[in-house]
PDB file of N, CA, C and O in Angstrom, chain B, residues numbered from 101:
ATOM      1  N   MET B 101     -13.292  90.572 -23.579  1.00  0.00           N
ATOM      2  CA  MET B 101     -12.004  90.122 -24.098  1.00  0.00           C
ATOM      3  C   MET B 101     -11.396  89.115 -23.121  1.00  0.00           C
ATOM      4  O   MET B 101     -11.475  89.278 -21.903  1.00  0.00           O
ATOM      5  N   ILE B 102     -10.803  88.099 -23.673  1.00  0.00           N
ATOM      6  CA  ILE B 102     -10.106  87.093 -22.864  1.00  0.00           C
ATOM      7  C   ILE B 102      -8.613  87.370 -22.958  1.00  0.00           C
ATOM      8  O   ILE B 102      -8.048  87.449 -24.049  1.00  0.00           O
ATOM      9  N   HIS B 103      -7.989  87.515 -21.809  1.00  0.00           N
ATOM     10  CA  HIS B 103      -6.546  87.761 -21.740  1.00  0.00           C
ATOM     11  C   HIS B 103      -5.839  86.418 -21.565  1.00  0.00           C
ATOM     12  O   HIS B 103      -6.399  85.473 -21.009  1.00  0.00           O
ATOM     13  N   ASN B 104      -4.605  86.353 -22.048  1.00  0.00           N
ATOM     14  CA  ASN B 104      -3.880  85.084 -21.939  1.00  0.00           C
ATOM     15  C   ASN B 104      -2.386  85.316 -21.812  1.00  0.00           C
ATOM     16  O   ASN B 104      -1.867  86.409 -22.039  1.00  0.00           O
ATOM     17  N   ARG B 105      -1.726  84.240 -21.440  1.00  0.00           N
ATOM     18  CA  ARG B 105      -0.264  84.236 -21.313  1.00  0.00           C
ATOM     19  C   ARG B 105       0.361  83.212 -22.261  1.00  0.00           C
ATOM     20  O   ARG B 105       1.410  82.641 -21.961  1.00  0.00           O
ATOM     21  N   ILE B 106      -0.273  82.987 -23.380  1.00  0.00           N
ATOM     22  CA  ILE B 106       0.233  81.984 -24.329  1.00  0.00           C
ATOM     23  C   ILE B 106       1.636  82.349 -24.791  1.00  0.00           C
ATOM     24  O   ILE B 106       2.537  81.511 -24.748  1.00  0.00           O
ATOM     25  N   ALA B 107       1.832  83.579 -25.228  1.00  0.00           N
ATOM     26  CA  ALA B 107       3.150  83.987 -25.746  1.00  0.00           C
ATOM     27  C   ALA B 107       4.234  83.828 -24.685  1.00  0.00           C
ATOM     28  O   ALA B 107       5.344  83.387 -24.981  1.00  0.00           O
ATOM     29  N   LEU B 108       3.908  84.188 -23.459  1.00  0.00           N
ATOM     30  CA  LEU B 108       4.876  84.063 -22.358  1.00  0.00           C
ATOM     31  C   LEU B 108       5.327  82.615 -22.182  1.00  0.00           C
ATOM     32  O   LEU B 108       6.524  82.330 -22.161  1.00  0.00           O
ATOM     33  N   PHE B 109       4.369  81.710 -22.057  1.00  0.00           N
ATOM     34  CA  PHE B 109       4.730  80.307 -21.832  1.00  0.00           C
ATOM     35  C   PHE B 109       5.318  79.660 -23.082  1.00  0.00           C
ATOM     36  O   PHE B 109       6.168  78.775 -22.981  1.00  0.00           O
ATOM     37  N   ARG B 110       4.873  80.093 -24.253  1.00  0.00           N
ATOM     38  CA  ARG B 110       5.418  79.545 -25.498  1.00  0.00           C
ATOM     39  C   ARG B 110       6.894  79.909 -25.629  1.00  0.00           C
ATOM     40  O   ARG B 110       7.725  79.050 -25.924  1.00  0.00           O
ATOM     41  N   THR B 111       7.219  81.183 -25.409  1.00  0.00           N
ATOM     42  CA  THR B 111       8.623  81.591 -25.551  1.00  0.00           C
ATOM     43  C   THR B 111       9.478  81.031 -24.425  1.00  0.00           C
ATOM     44  O   THR B 111      10.648  80.706 -24.631  1.00  0.00           O
ATOM     45  N   GLU B 112       8.898  80.917 -23.232  1.00  0.00           N
ATOM     46  CA  GLU B 112       9.643  80.331 -22.110  1.00  0.00           C
ATOM     47  C   GLU B 112      10.083  78.913 -22.433  1.00  0.00           C
ATOM     48  O   GLU B 112      11.154  78.476 -22.012  1.00  0.00           O
ATOM     49  N   ARG B 113       9.264  78.204 -23.172  1.00  0.00           N
ATOM     50  CA  ARG B 113       9.581  76.818 -23.536  1.00  0.00           C
ATOM     51  C   ARG B 113      10.299  76.700 -24.874  1.00  0.00           C
ATOM     52  O   ARG B 113      10.586  75.598 -25.342  1.00  0.00           O
ATOM     53  N   GLY B 114      10.585  77.849 -25.486  1.00  0.00           N
ATOM     54  CA  GLY B 114      11.341  77.849 -26.730  1.00  0.00           C
ATOM     55  C   GLY B 114      10.569  77.312 -27.923  1.00  0.00           C
ATOM     56  O   GLY B 114      11.161  76.767 -28.855  1.00  0.00           O
ATOM     57  N   LEU B 115       9.254  77.462 -27.897  1.00  0.00           N
ATOM     58  CA  LEU B 115       8.420  76.967 -28.998  1.00  0.00           C
ATOM     59  C   LEU B 115       8.088  78.090 -29.970  1.00  0.00           C
ATOM     60  O   LEU B 115       7.809  79.216 -29.559  1.00  0.00           O
ATOM     61  N   SER B 116       8.119  77.780 -31.242  1.00  0.00           N
ATOM     62  CA  SER B 116       7.628  78.729 -32.243  1.00  0.00           C
ATOM     63  C   SER B 116       6.104  78.613 -32.278  1.00  0.00           C
ATOM     64  O   SER B 116       5.530  77.681 -31.714  1.00  0.00           O
ATOM     65  N   ARG B 117       5.461  79.561 -32.940  1.00  0.00           N
ATOM     66  CA  ARG B 117       4.004  79.462 -33.090  1.00  0.00           C
ATOM     67  C   ARG B 117       3.630  78.198 -33.857  1.00  0.00           C
ATOM     68  O   ARG B 117       2.640  77.542 -33.534  1.00  0.00           O
ATOM     69  N   LYS B 118       4.414  77.862 -34.862  1.00  0.00           N
ATOM     70  CA  LYS B 118       4.126  76.662 -35.644  1.00  0.00           C
ATOM     71  C   LYS B 118       4.259  75.412 -34.782  1.00  0.00           C
ATOM     72  O   LYS B 118       3.411  74.523 -34.847  1.00  0.00           O
ATOM     73  N   GLU B 119       5.309  75.337 -33.982  1.00  0.00           N
ATOM     74  CA  GLU B 119       5.490  74.158 -33.119  1.00  0.00           C
ATOM     75  C   GLU B 119       4.339  74.013 -32.128  1.00  0.00           C
ATOM     76  O   GLU B 119       3.842  72.908 -31.913  1.00  0.00           O
ATOM     77  N   LEU B 120       3.915  75.122 -31.524  1.00  0.00           N
ATOM     78  CA  LEU B 120       2.783  75.059 -30.602  1.00  0.00           C
ATOM     79  C   LEU B 120       1.512  74.677 -31.346  1.00  0.00           C
ATOM     80  O   LEU B 120       0.726  73.862 -30.865  1.00  0.00           O
ATOM     81  N   ALA B 121       1.313  75.262 -32.509  1.00  0.00           N
ATOM     82  CA  ALA B 121       0.129  74.943 -33.315  1.00  0.00           C
ATOM     83  C   ALA B 121       0.083  73.453 -33.644  1.00  0.00           C
ATOM     84  O   ALA B 121      -0.981  72.837 -33.583  1.00  0.00           O
ATOM     85  N   ASP B 122       1.215  72.881 -33.986  1.00  0.00           N
ATOM     86  CA  ASP B 122       1.268  71.443 -34.282  1.00  0.00           C
ATOM     87  C   ASP B 122       0.904  70.608 -33.053  1.00  0.00           C
ATOM     88  O   ASP B 122       0.240  69.579 -33.173  1.00  0.00           O
ATOM     89  N   LEU B 123       1.337  71.049 -31.879  1.00  0.00           N
ATOM     90  CA  LEU B 123       1.059  70.297 -30.650  1.00  0.00           C
ATOM     91  C   LEU B 123      -0.418  70.293 -30.281  1.00  0.00           C
ATOM     92  O   LEU B 123      -0.910  69.338 -29.679  1.00  0.00           O
ATOM     93  N   VAL B 124      -1.129  71.366 -30.644  1.00  0.00           N
ATOM     94  CA  VAL B 124      -2.542  71.470 -30.269  1.00  0.00           C
ATOM     95  C   VAL B 124      -3.473  71.380 -31.476  1.00  0.00           C
ATOM     96  O   VAL B 124      -4.670  71.646 -31.367  1.00  0.00           O
ATOM     97  N   ASP B 125      -2.920  71.004 -32.620  1.00  0.00           N
ATOM     98  CA  ASP B 125      -3.698  70.804 -33.846  1.00  0.00           C
ATOM     99  C   ASP B 125      -4.465  72.063 -34.253  1.00  0.00           C
ATOM    100  O   ASP B 125      -5.671  72.025 -34.494  1.00  0.00           O
ATOM    101  N   LEU B 126      -3.734  73.178 -34.322  1.00  0.00           N
ATOM    102  CA  LEU B 126      -4.285  74.451 -34.779  1.00  0.00           C
ATOM    103  C   LEU B 126      -3.399  75.014 -35.873  1.00  0.00           C
ATOM    104  O   LEU B 126      -2.289  74.535 -36.102  1.00  0.00           O
ATOM    105  N   ASN B 127      -3.900  76.030 -36.539  1.00  0.00           N
ATOM    106  CA  ASN B 127      -3.135  76.758 -37.529  1.00  0.00           C
ATOM    107  C   ASN B 127      -2.222  77.745 -36.788  1.00  0.00           C
ATOM    108  O   ASN B 127      -2.654  78.338 -35.800  1.00  0.00           O
ATOM    109  N   PRO B 128      -0.981  77.937 -37.234  1.00  0.00           N
ATOM    110  CA  PRO B 128      -0.097  78.904 -36.572  1.00  0.00           C
ATOM    111  C   PRO B 128      -0.693  80.312 -36.507  1.00  0.00           C
ATOM    112  O   PRO B 128      -0.443  81.048 -35.552  1.00  0.00           O
ATOM    113  N   GLN B 129      -1.482  80.690 -37.525  1.00  0.00           N
ATOM    114  CA  GLN B 129      -2.139  82.001 -37.508  1.00  0.00           C
ATOM    115  C   GLN B 129      -3.104  82.106 -36.331  1.00  0.00           C
ATOM    116  O   GLN B 129      -3.242  83.169 -35.725  1.00  0.00           O
ATOM    117  N   THR B 130      -3.766  81.005 -36.015  1.00  0.00           N
ATOM    118  CA  THR B 130      -4.702  80.999 -34.889  1.00  0.00           C
ATOM    119  C   THR B 130      -3.954  81.254 -33.586  1.00  0.00           C
ATOM    120  O   THR B 130      -4.447  81.968 -32.714  1.00  0.00           O
ATOM    121  N   ILE B 131      -2.777  80.677 -33.454  1.00  0.00           N
ATOM    122  CA  ILE B 131      -1.965  80.929 -32.258  1.00  0.00           C
ATOM    123  C   ILE B 131      -1.657  82.421 -32.163  1.00  0.00           C
ATOM    124  O   ILE B 131      -1.746  83.003 -31.082  1.00  0.00           O
ATOM    125  N   GLY B 132      -1.300  83.036 -33.274  1.00  0.00           N
ATOM    126  CA  GLY B 132      -1.037  84.478 -33.289  1.00  0.00           C
ATOM    127  C   GLY B 132      -2.259  85.285 -32.897  1.00  0.00           C
ATOM    128  O   GLY B 132      -2.156  86.224 -32.107  1.00  0.00           O
ATOM    129  N   PHE B 133      -3.422  84.930 -33.443  1.00  0.00           N
ATOM    130  CA  PHE B 133      -4.666  85.625 -33.084  1.00  0.00           C
ATOM    131  C   PHE B 133      -4.966  85.474 -31.596  1.00  0.00           C
ATOM    132  O   PHE B 133      -5.381  86.429 -30.940  1.00  0.00           O
ATOM    133  N   LEU B 134      -4.753  84.269 -31.069  1.00  0.00           N
ATOM    134  CA  LEU B 134      -4.980  84.030 -29.647  1.00  0.00           C
ATOM    135  C   LEU B 134      -4.036  84.887 -28.800  1.00  0.00           C
ATOM    136  O   LEU B 134      -4.462  85.534 -27.843  1.00  0.00           O
ATOM    137  N   GLU B 135      -2.758  84.883 -29.160  1.00  0.00           N
ATOM    138  CA  GLU B 135      -1.767  85.642 -28.392  1.00  0.00           C
ATOM    139  C   GLU B 135      -2.088  87.134 -28.365  1.00  0.00           C
ATOM    140  O   GLU B 135      -1.880  87.795 -27.348  1.00  0.00           O
ATOM    141  N   ARG B 136      -2.593  87.665 -29.476  1.00  0.00           N
ATOM    142  CA  ARG B 136      -2.923  89.091 -29.549  1.00  0.00           C
ATOM    143  C   ARG B 136      -4.285  89.407 -28.938  1.00  0.00           C
ATOM    144  O   ARG B 136      -4.640  90.578 -28.802  1.00  0.00           O
ATOM    145  N   GLY B 137      -5.047  88.390 -28.571  1.00  0.00           N
ATOM    146  CA  GLY B 137      -6.367  88.616 -28.002  1.00  0.00           C
ATOM    147  C   GLY B 137      -7.420  88.925 -29.036  1.00  0.00           C
ATOM    148  O   GLY B 137      -8.494  89.422 -28.696  1.00  0.00           O
ATOM    149  N   SER B 138      -7.129  88.636 -30.318  1.00  0.00           N
ATOM    150  CA  SER B 138      -8.085  88.889 -31.391  1.00  0.00           C
ATOM    151  C   SER B 138      -9.082  87.755 -31.550  1.00  0.00           C
ATOM    152  O   SER B 138     -10.039  87.862 -32.318  1.00  0.00           O
ATOM    153  N   TYR B 139      -8.861  86.688 -30.835  1.00  0.00           N
ATOM    154  CA  TYR B 139      -9.685  85.486 -30.986  1.00  0.00           C
ATOM    155  C   TYR B 139      -9.827  84.841 -29.619  1.00  0.00           C
ATOM    156  O   TYR B 139      -8.854  84.696 -28.879  1.00  0.00           O
ATOM    157  N   SER B 140     -11.055  84.455 -29.295  1.00  0.00           N
ATOM    158  CA  SER B 140     -11.298  83.751 -28.031  1.00  0.00           C
ATOM    159  C   SER B 140     -11.323  82.256 -28.306  1.00  0.00           C
ATOM    160  O   SER B 140     -12.003  81.808 -29.230  1.00  0.00           O
ATOM    161  N   PRO B 141     -10.595  81.482 -27.519  1.00  0.00           N
ATOM    162  CA  PRO B 141     -10.507  80.047 -27.779  1.00  0.00           C
ATOM    163  C   PRO B 141     -11.777  79.309 -27.379  1.00  0.00           C
ATOM    164  O   PRO B 141     -12.517  79.741 -26.494  1.00  0.00           O
ATOM    165  N   SER B 142     -12.009  78.203 -28.041  1.00  0.00           N
ATOM    166  CA  SER B 142     -13.067  77.297 -27.602  1.00  0.00           C
ATOM    167  C   SER B 142     -12.587  76.632 -26.314  1.00  0.00           C
ATOM    168  O   SER B 142     -11.403  76.692 -25.980  1.00  0.00           O
ATOM    169  N   VAL B 143     -13.492  76.014 -25.611  1.00  0.00           N
ATOM    170  CA  VAL B 143     -13.111  75.299 -24.394  1.00  0.00           C
ATOM    171  C   VAL B 143     -12.101  74.206 -24.734  1.00  0.00           C
ATOM    172  O   VAL B 143     -11.116  74.025 -24.019  1.00  0.00           O
ATOM    173  N   GLU B 144     -12.341  73.491 -25.806  1.00  0.00           N
ATOM    174  CA  GLU B 144     -11.426  72.417 -26.211  1.00  0.00           C
ATOM    175  C   GLU B 144     -10.033  72.970 -26.499  1.00  0.00           C
ATOM    176  O   GLU B 144      -9.033  72.391 -26.075  1.00  0.00           O
ATOM    177  N   CYS B 145      -9.966  74.074 -27.208  1.00  0.00           N
ATOM    178  CA  CYS B 145      -8.682  74.698 -27.535  1.00  0.00           C
ATOM    179  C   CYS B 145      -7.963  75.136 -26.255  1.00  0.00           C
ATOM    180  O   CYS B 145      -6.766  74.893 -26.104  1.00  0.00           O
ATOM    181  N   ALA B 146      -8.684  75.774 -25.340  1.00  0.00           N
ATOM    182  CA  ALA B 146      -8.089  76.224 -24.080  1.00  0.00           C
ATOM    183  C   ALA B 146      -7.556  75.042 -23.277  1.00  0.00           C
ATOM    184  O   ALA B 146      -6.476  75.123 -22.690  1.00  0.00           O
ATOM    185  N   LEU B 147      -8.299  73.961 -23.250  1.00  0.00           N
ATOM    186  CA  LEU B 147      -7.857  72.764 -22.515  1.00  0.00           C
ATOM    187  C   LEU B 147      -6.604  72.165 -23.142  1.00  0.00           C
ATOM    188  O   LEU B 147      -5.686  71.758 -22.431  1.00  0.00           O
ATOM    189  N   ARG B 148      -6.562  72.109 -24.482  1.00  0.00           N
ATOM    190  CA  ARG B 148      -5.377  71.561 -25.159  1.00  0.00           C
ATOM    191  C   ARG B 148      -4.140  72.416 -24.888  1.00  0.00           C
ATOM    192  O   ARG B 148      -3.060  71.891 -24.615  1.00  0.00           O
ATOM    193  N   LEU B 149      -4.308  73.734 -24.966  1.00  0.00           N
ATOM    194  CA  LEU B 149      -3.176  74.626 -24.700  1.00  0.00           C
ATOM    195  C   LEU B 149      -2.693  74.489 -23.262  1.00  0.00           C
ATOM    196  O   LEU B 149      -1.490  74.407 -23.013  1.00  0.00           O
ATOM    197  N   ALA B 150      -3.618  74.464 -22.327  1.00  0.00           N
ATOM    198  CA  ALA B 150      -3.240  74.316 -20.917  1.00  0.00           C
ATOM    199  C   ALA B 150      -2.501  73.002 -20.681  1.00  0.00           C
ATOM    200  O   ALA B 150      -1.559  72.949 -19.891  1.00  0.00           O
ATOM    201  N   LYS B 151      -2.924  71.955 -21.358  1.00  0.00           N
ATOM    202  CA  LYS B 151      -2.275  70.652 -21.203  1.00  0.00           C
ATOM    203  C   LYS B 151      -0.829  70.695 -21.701  1.00  0.00           C
ATOM    204  O   LYS B 151       0.067  70.142 -21.062  1.00  0.00           O
ATOM    205  N   VAL B 152      -0.607  71.348 -22.835  1.00  0.00           N
ATOM    206  CA  VAL B 152       0.754  71.457 -23.382  1.00  0.00           C
ATOM    207  C   VAL B 152       1.684  72.124 -22.379  1.00  0.00           C
ATOM    208  O   VAL B 152       2.834  71.714 -22.222  1.00  0.00           O
ATOM    209  N   PHE B 153       1.182  73.154 -21.699  1.00  0.00           N
ATOM    210  CA  PHE B 153       2.005  73.892 -20.740  1.00  0.00           C
ATOM    211  C   PHE B 153       1.928  73.327 -19.326  1.00  0.00           C
ATOM    212  O   PHE B 153       2.563  73.848 -18.409  1.00  0.00           O
ATOM    213  N   ASN B 154       1.149  72.260 -19.153  1.00  0.00           N
ATOM    214  CA  ASN B 154       0.971  71.636 -17.841  1.00  0.00           C
ATOM    215  C   ASN B 154       0.471  72.661 -16.809  1.00  0.00           C
ATOM    216  O   ASN B 154       0.981  72.756 -15.693  1.00  0.00           O
ATOM    217  N   LEU B 155      -0.548  73.419 -17.232  1.00  0.00           N
ATOM    218  CA  LEU B 155      -1.137  74.456 -16.397  1.00  0.00           C
ATOM    219  C   LEU B 155      -2.641  74.264 -16.315  1.00  0.00           C
ATOM    220  O   LEU B 155      -3.232  73.538 -17.115  1.00  0.00           O
ATOM    221  N   SER B 156      -3.252  74.920 -15.344  1.00  0.00           N
ATOM    222  CA  SER B 156      -4.708  74.986 -15.331  1.00  0.00           C
ATOM    223  C   SER B 156      -5.129  76.038 -16.359  1.00  0.00           C
ATOM    224  O   SER B 156      -4.352  76.931 -16.696  1.00  0.00           O
ATOM    225  N   VAL B 157      -6.338  75.927 -16.844  1.00  0.00           N
ATOM    226  CA  VAL B 157      -6.830  76.878 -17.835  1.00  0.00           C
ATOM    227  C   VAL B 157      -6.803  78.299 -17.269  1.00  0.00           C
ATOM    228  O   VAL B 157      -6.463  79.241 -17.985  1.00  0.00           O
ATOM    229  N   ASP B 158      -7.158  78.461 -15.995  1.00  0.00           N
ATOM    230  CA  ASP B 158      -7.186  79.810 -15.429  1.00  0.00           C
ATOM    231  C   ASP B 158      -5.785  80.388 -15.180  1.00  0.00           C
ATOM    232  O   ASP B 158      -5.661  81.585 -14.925  1.00  0.00           O
ATOM    233  N   ALA B 159      -4.754  79.584 -15.247  1.00  0.00           N
ATOM    234  CA  ALA B 159      -3.385  80.105 -15.181  1.00  0.00           C
ATOM    235  C   ALA B 159      -2.952  80.649 -16.541  1.00  0.00           C
ATOM    236  O   ALA B 159      -2.012  81.439 -16.633  1.00  0.00           O
ATOM    237  N   LEU B 160      -3.647  80.219 -17.593  1.00  0.00           N
ATOM    238  CA  LEU B 160      -3.310  80.613 -18.957  1.00  0.00           C
ATOM    239  C   LEU B 160      -4.258  81.673 -19.505  1.00  0.00           C
ATOM    240  O   LEU B 160      -3.848  82.512 -20.307  1.00  0.00           O
ATOM    241  N   PHE B 161      -5.521  81.645 -19.083  1.00  0.00           N
ATOM    242  CA  PHE B 161      -6.542  82.573 -19.579  1.00  0.00           C
ATOM    243  C   PHE B 161      -7.235  83.270 -18.423  1.00  0.00           C
ATOM    244  O   PHE B 161      -7.376  82.706 -17.338  1.00  0.00           O
ATOM    245  N   SER B 162      -7.671  84.517 -18.666  1.00  0.00           N
ATOM    246  CA  SER B 162      -8.371  85.288 -17.636  1.00  0.00           C
ATOM    247  C   SER B 162      -9.310  86.287 -18.297  1.00  0.00           C
ATOM    248  O   SER B 162      -9.063  86.749 -19.411  1.00  0.00           O
ATOM    249  N   LEU B 163     -10.385  86.613 -17.598  1.00  0.00           N
ATOM    250  CA  LEU B 163     -11.289  87.659 -18.072  1.00  0.00           C
ATOM    251  C   LEU B 163     -10.740  89.048 -17.747  1.00  0.00           C
ATOM    252  O   LEU B 163     -11.149  90.034 -18.360  1.00  0.00           O
ATOM    253  N   LYS B 164      -9.824  89.130 -16.795  1.00  0.00           N
ATOM    254  CA  LYS B 164      -9.182  90.390 -16.428  1.00  0.00           C
ATOM    255  C   LYS B 164      -7.715  90.321 -16.854  1.00  0.00           C
ATOM    256  O   LYS B 164      -7.144  89.233 -16.923  1.00  0.00           O
ATOM    257  N   PRO B 165      -7.103  91.468 -17.138  1.00  0.00           N
ATOM    258  CA  PRO B 165      -5.677  91.447 -17.489  1.00  0.00           C
ATOM    259  C   PRO B 165      -4.846  90.836 -16.352  1.00  0.00           C
ATOM    260  O   PRO B 165      -5.134  91.043 -15.173  1.00  0.00           O
ATOM    261  N   PHE B 166      -3.832  90.096 -16.726  1.00  0.00           N
ATOM    262  CA  PHE B 166      -2.923  89.532 -15.739  1.00  0.00           C
ATOM    263  C   PHE B 166      -2.053  90.662 -15.183  1.00  0.00           C
ATOM    264  O   PHE B 166      -1.729  91.600 -15.911  1.00  0.00           O
ATOM    265  N   PRO B 167      -1.672  90.586 -13.911  1.00  0.00           N
ATOM    266  CA  PRO B 167      -0.746  91.599 -13.382  1.00  0.00           C
ATOM    267  C   PRO B 167       0.607  91.456 -14.075  1.00  0.00           C
ATOM    268  O   PRO B 167       0.975  90.375 -14.534  1.00  0.00           O
ATOM    269  N   ALA B 168       1.321  92.541 -14.141  1.00  0.00           N
ATOM    270  CA  ALA B 168       2.651  92.527 -14.759  1.00  0.00           C
ATOM    271  C   ALA B 168       3.550  91.574 -13.977  1.00  0.00           C
ATOM    272  O   ALA B 168       3.491  91.522 -12.749  1.00  0.00           O
ATOM    273  N   LEU B 169       4.370  90.833 -14.688  1.00  0.00           N
ATOM    274  CA  LEU B 169       5.281  89.896 -14.030  1.00  0.00           C
ATOM    275  C   LEU B 169       6.237  90.618 -13.097  1.00  0.00           C
ATOM    276  O   LEU B 169       6.598  90.081 -12.050  1.00  0.00           O
ATOM    277  N   SER B 170       6.653  91.821 -13.454  1.00  0.00           N
ATOM    278  CA  SER B 170       7.589  92.567 -12.605  1.00  0.00           C
ATOM    279  C   SER B 170       6.963  92.849 -11.245  1.00  0.00           C
ATOM    280  O   SER B 170       7.657  92.802 -10.229  1.00  0.00           O
ATOM    281  N   SER B 171       5.661  93.142 -11.204  1.00  0.00           N
ATOM    282  CA  SER B 171       5.020  93.390  -9.907  1.00  0.00           C
ATOM    283  C   SER B 171       4.916  92.112  -9.097  1.00  0.00           C
ATOM    284  O   SER B 171       5.017  92.153  -7.871  1.00  0.00           O
ATOM    285  N   GLN B 172       4.717  90.978  -9.754  1.00  0.00           N
ATOM    286  CA  GLN B 172       4.659  89.705  -9.059  1.00  0.00           C
ATOM    287  C   GLN B 172       6.021  89.331  -8.502  1.00  0.00           C
ATOM    288  O   GLN B 172       6.108  88.789  -7.400  1.00  0.00           O
ATOM    289  N   LEU B 173       7.069  89.608  -9.231  1.00  0.00           N
ATOM    290  CA  LEU B 173       8.425  89.296  -8.785  1.00  0.00           C
ATOM    291  C   LEU B 173       8.820  90.150  -7.587  1.00  0.00           C
ATOM    292  O   LEU B 173       9.474  89.658  -6.668  1.00  0.00           O
ATOM    293  N   SER B 174       8.433  91.418  -7.586  1.00  0.00           N
ATOM    294  CA  SER B 174       8.781  92.276  -6.454  1.00  0.00           C
ATOM    295  C   SER B 174       8.060  91.846  -5.190  1.00  0.00           C
ATOM    296  O   SER B 174       8.606  91.984  -4.096  1.00  0.00           O
ATOM    297  N   VAL B 175       6.839  91.326  -5.316  1.00  0.00           N
ATOM    298  CA  VAL B 175       6.097  90.818  -4.153  1.00  0.00           C
ATOM    299  C   VAL B 175       6.777  89.567  -3.614  1.00  0.00           C
ATOM    300  O   VAL B 175       6.875  89.395  -2.399  1.00  0.00           O
ATOM    301  N   GLN B 176       7.250  88.689  -4.496  1.00  0.00           N
ATOM    302  CA  GLN B 176       7.921  87.464  -4.074  1.00  0.00           C
ATOM    303  C   GLN B 176       9.228  87.770  -3.344  1.00  0.00           C
ATOM    304  O   GLN B 176       9.573  87.080  -2.385  1.00  0.00           O
ATOM    305  N   LYS B 177       9.954  88.790  -3.784  1.00  0.00           N
ATOM    306  CA  LYS B 177      11.225  89.149  -3.149  1.00  0.00           C
ATOM    307  C   LYS B 177      11.014  89.631  -1.716  1.00  0.00           C
ATOM    308  O   LYS B 177      11.856  89.404  -0.846  1.00  0.00           O
ATOM    309  N   LYS B 178       9.878  90.302  -1.475  1.00  0.00           N
ATOM    310  CA  LYS B 178       9.588  90.830  -0.146  1.00  0.00           C
ATOM    311  C   LYS B 178       9.184  89.730   0.823  1.00  0.00           C
ATOM    312  O   LYS B 178       9.309  89.902   2.036  1.00  0.00           O
ATOM    313  N   SER B 179       8.707  88.613   0.312  1.00  0.00           N
ATOM    314  CA  SER B 179       8.232  87.524   1.191  1.00  0.00           C
ATOM    315  C   SER B 179       9.372  86.790   1.844  1.00  0.00           C
ATOM    316  O   SER B 179       9.145  85.852   2.608  1.00  0.00           O
TER     317      SER B 179
END
């Protein structure tokens, strides 16, 4: 399974699934499948999504679950 942060970055930028789908030339349903982890993106799709968010692909997708944001924030506060 490929884990992702699409929903996180999409909502952070105030984009609907349809708006994101239009930006990367996908169907809005595909965005939903990707967000739920029901569908693994092609390399081209992953690159397009990463470009929209101005991120590297590995910042958006991972083979392992991403750590909870709350744990990352608590580590940053201690630094």
